N, C-alpha and C positions, 0 to 999 in steps of 0.2 A: 451402521457401516455400509457404505454404498457398494454395490456389486455391478459388474464383476471386479473391476479394479477399485481399490480403496481410494476415496477422494479426500483431499485435505486442503486446508488453507494455511499458508505460511504468512504470518504478519510479522514483519521485522520492524521493531520500534526503537526509538530513542527514549531515554528516560524523561527528557524535558518536554513539557507541554509547549506548544509553539505559538507563534503570533497569530494575527488575524486570519491568515489563510492556511494555517497549519491543519494537519489531520493527525491528531495526537494519539496517545496510547489507547484511548477509549475506542478508537477505530477497530482495534483488535477484538474488543469485547462485542461490539454490535455485529461485526462480520462473523466472528466465530460462533456466536449464538445462532445467527440465521443459518449458517452453513450446517451446523450440527443438527438443527431442527429439520433440515432437508436431507438427513440421512448420511451426511459426510463424516468421515473421520478427520478431526481437525487438530492441528498443532499451531501453537503460537510461540514465536521466538522473541526474546528481548534481552537486553544487557542484564537486566535484573528480573528473572522470571519468578522470583519469590514475592513479588508485590501481592498484597492481600487481594486485590481485584482479580489477579490472574489465578491465585489459589482458589478463589471462589468459583471462577469460571471452570476450573478443573472439576470441582465437586458437583456443580450444578449441570454441566453440559458435557462432561467427559473429555474436555479439551486437554491435550498434552502440552506441557510447558518445556521450553528449551532455552538455555542460556547461549547467547551468541553476540559477539561484536561483529556486526555485518560489514564493517570496513576492513576486516582482516581476512585475507584469502583462505588461510588454513582453517580459521574458525567457521567460515561459511561452508567449506567443503565438508568438514566434520559434521556440521549441523545437518546437511542433506543426507549424509550417510546414516546418521542416527534416526532421522525421520523415516527414511525408507525402511530401515530395520524395524521400526515400531509400527508404522502405519501402512507400509506397502507402497505401491506405485503412486507417484505424484501425478495428479491431473489438474490441480489448480494451485497456483502460487501468486500471492499478492505482496508487492513491495510497498510498504507504507511509510518509509522513513522520510521525514522532513529534512533533517541533517544540520540545521543551523545551530551554531554554538552561541552561548550567551553574549560573548564579546562582539558579535558581528551585527547585532540588531541595531537598525537605524544609524548605521555608520556610513558617512559619505565616502566617496572614492578616495579622497585625500587623507582621511583619518582612519580608515579600516586597516587593521593590523593584517599584513599578508599571511601570517600564520593562522589566524582565525578564518580567513578566506579559504586557505588551503584545507583546513579541517572541515569546513562546510562542504566543499567539493568532494572530499574523501567520504564524509559521512553520508552524503546524498547520492551524487552521481556515481561515484566509484562503487559504493555498496550496491547500487542498482545493477551495475555491470556484473559484480560478483554473483549476486543472487540470480540474475537472468542467465548467466553462463551455466551455473550448476543446474538450474531448472531445465534449460534447453538440453543439456547433456543427458539428463535422465528421461525427459519426455520423449526424446527421439526414439528411445527404445520401447516405448509403450505400444501396445496393440491398439489400433484405432477403434473407437467405440462405434455405435450404430450410425452416428452422424459423420463418421470418418475422421473424427478429431482425436488427437493424441493428448491434448492438454491445453490449458489456458494460463497465460502469464499476464498479470495486470500490474501496471505501474501507477500508483497514485501520484498526482502532480498538483501544482498550485497555480494561482493566477499569474505568477512570475514566469510560467512556461509560455504565456501568451503576450506578456508585456513586462518590460523591465521598469520597475518603480525606482524613483529617486532614493538614494541612500540605501540601496538594496542590491548592489552590484554582484556580490558573491552569491546571493541566493538566486538572482537572475541567471547567472552562469550555470549554477547547479541544475536549475529547473529546465533550462534550454538544453543542457547536456542530457538530461533524462529523456526529454522529448526526442532528441536525435538518436539516442540509443534505442529507444522503443521503436522508432520508425525503421531503423536499420534492421533490428531483430525481426520486426513484422515482415519486412520484405524478404528476409532470408528464411524465416521459419514458417510463415503461413503456407507456402507451397509444400511444406513437409508435414502439414496437419496440425501445427501448433498455433493457436490463436494468441496474438499479442495485442494488448490494448493500453493506450495512454489515457488517463482520466484526470485532467486538470479540474480542480474544484475551485471555481471562481466565486467564492463567497465566504462569509463568516459561517461557522457551523454552530448551530444552537443545540446544546446538549441538554437532555432532560434532567431537571432538578428534582429534589425530593418532593416538592409541592406539585409536581406534574407540569410545570411550565418548562419552556426551553430557553436557554440563555447562553451567551458567550461572555467570557470574563472581561473582554474589552468593549465589545459591541453592545452589551446590555441584554435585555430580555427580548425574545422573539415576539414580533407583533405581526399577525396575519401572514404567517409563513414567509417572513422576509429574510430568514436565514435557512441555510441548507439543513435538512433533517438527516442525521446520521443513519437512521434506520432505512431511509429510502436510498441513501448512498449505497448501503450494503445490498439492497435489493437490485440496484443497477449492476453491481458487480456480479451478482448471481445470474442476472439476465445475460450479461456478457458471456459468462461461462456456458450458458445453455444455448447461445445463438447458433442457428444453422450456418454451416460453412458457406452456403451460397450468399449469405448476407452478413458476413463478419464486419463489425464496426472496429475501426482502429482508434480514432481519437473521439472521445465523448466528453464534452465540456459540460459540467454540471453547475447550474446557477439558479437561484430563486427567480420567480416570475417578475419580481420588481427590482432585481439587481441592475444597476446602471453599468453598462459596458460599451 
């Protein structure tokens, strides 16, 4: 447990693994493990916190599990109340929600169901607003650390935050909305000692398999580091949290060395 203020990471996740540019539930695992190894008190929130991987995370790394639908204002407010009660003052919050619903994938603008587009916006951008709002309210009350920082809020984003792909209008709206939210929050909160960062991951993410290789369910097996490594994504998040306030980064785009962009 970090001192003097307890430090924790909140990973708000959807149940569904996402498409090529998604940052799925496994992100909570790699981030939580790294943060816990660095002496932080860590909590992970998900709609279903009883998943076996999260239960294992609790046993192996002492991570707290919380149930939350991050698109519901009352649920998010209650979540933060419970986390502060259990872990103490929040100094790091990470919003990891992709937000797309199954019916919106690869739907052109004329065939996308408006209700699924709205659900995607609510799950992604609106949940980011709710999480960011509660995190800001609590962090403003923190005492500054030795670096003069009261806390860090990180929004995981995707390629669609930088470019709108065909047949992906709803997700493009959601990602651009998260970017705008993060920028607005950064300009408001950074002068108050709260570091806000937007991190678009412009790549497929290769997850470590049982045989030690890394692979993505659609993009195949990683060759010569041609996919983003989740462990190094987590390290970037930790680096952002420890940045000196004289050189705070706002938008950090992560992509492999051979990614075409």
